[in-house]
C-alpha positions as CSV (number, residue, x, y, z in Angstrom):
1,X,-13.1,-23.4,-4.5
2,X,-13.6,-19.7,-5.1
3,X,-11.6,-18.4,-8.1
4,X,-10.3,-15.4,-6.2
5,X,-9.0,-17.6,-3.4
6,X,-7.2,-19.9,-5.8
7,X,-5.6,-16.9,-7.5
8,X,-4.5,-15.4,-4.2
9,X,-3.0,-18.7,-3.1
10,X,-1.0,-19.0,-6.3
11,X,0.2,-15.3,-6.1
12,X,1.3,-15.7,-2.5
13,X,3.0,-19.0,-3.3
14,X,4.9,-17.5,-6.2
15,X,5.9,-14.5,-4.1
16,X,7.2,-16.8,-1.4
17,X,9.2,-18.9,-3.9
18,X,10.7,-15.8,-5.5
19,X,11.6,-14.0,-2.3
20,X,12.0,-16.9,0.1
21,X,10.1,-14.8,2.7
22,X,8.3,-15.9,5.8
23,X,4.6,-16.4,6.2
24,X,4.4,-13.2,8.2
25,X,6.2,-11.2,5.5
26,X,3.9,-12.6,2.8
27,X,0.8,-11.8,4.9
28,X,2.0,-8.2,5.3
29,X,2.7,-7.9,1.6
30,X,-0.7,-9.2,0.6
31,X,-2.7,-7.5,3.4
32,X,-4.1,-10.8,4.8
33,X,-3.6,-12.6,8.1
34,X,-0.9,-15.1,8.7
35,X,-3.6,-17.7,9.2
36,X,-4.9,-17.0,5.7
37,X,-1.5,-17.3,4.1
38,X,-0.8,-20.5,5.9
39,X,-4.2,-22.0,4.9
40,X,-3.7,-20.9,1.3
41,X,-0.2,-22.3,0.9
42,X,-0.6,-25.5,2.8
43,X,-4.2,-26.8,2.3
44,X,-5.5,-25.0,-0.8
45,X,-2.3,-24.9,-2.8
46,X,-1.8,-28.6,-2.6
47,X,-5.1,-29.1,-4.4
48,X,-4.4,-26.4,-7.0
49,X,-0.8,-26.8,-8.0
50,X,1.2,-29.7,-6.5
51,X,4.5,-28.7,-7.9
52,X,4.3,-25.1,-6.7
53,X,3.1,-26.5,-3.3
54,X,6.3,-28.6,-3.1
55,X,8.5,-25.6,-3.8
56,X,6.8,-23.5,-1.2
57,X,6.9,-26.4,1.3
58,X,10.6,-26.6,1.0
59,X,10.9,-22.9,1.8
60,X,8.5,-23.2,4.8
61,X,10.6,-26.0,6.2
62,X,13.8,-23.9,6.0
63,X,12.0,-21.0,7.6
64,X,10.7,-23.2,10.3
65,X,14.2,-24.6,11.0
66,X,15.6,-21.1,11.2
67,X,12.9,-19.3,13.2
68,X,14.5,-19.9,16.6
69,X,17.7,-18.3,15.3
70,X,15.7,-15.2,14.1
71,X,13.9,-15.0,17.4
72,X,17.2,-15.1,19.3
73,X,18.7,-12.4,17.1
74,X,15.6,-10.2,17.6
75,X,15.8,-10.6,21.4
76,X,19.5,-9.9,21.4
77,X,18.9,-6.7,19.3
78,X,16.1,-5.6,21.6
79,X,18.2,-5.8,24.7
80,X,21.2,-4.3,23.0
81,X,19.1,-1.3,22.2
82,X,17.7,-1.2,25.7
83,X,21.2,-1.2,27.2
84,X,22.3,1.5,24.8
85,X,19.4,3.8,25.7
86,X,20.1,3.2,29.5
87,X,23.7,4.1,28.9
88,X,22.9,7.3,27.0
89,X,20.3,8.2,29.7
90,X,22.8,7.7,32.5
91,X,25.5,9.8,30.7
92,X,23.1,12.6,30.0
93,X,22.1,12.7,33.7
94,X,25.8,12.9,34.8
95,X,26.4,16.0,32.6
């Protein structure tokens, strides 16, 4: 395996363990795609550092279990803001 790829996989994994962030957040932080992060921390990392892989895998499982809640909250926020804008627009038209 390429030395740079191994180094990137370890750096991303350590970042995820430290911050407990999502794959999407790690991808944004390191300037790579979500697919690359996922490949690095699932396939490649298991060959490089099994202990680090186990730590990251625990965090990924937690994130996976919580993603439907985050998605629901994001949708709730989206429509709350939409209602707020509609309310403000209606009030400004009345004046």
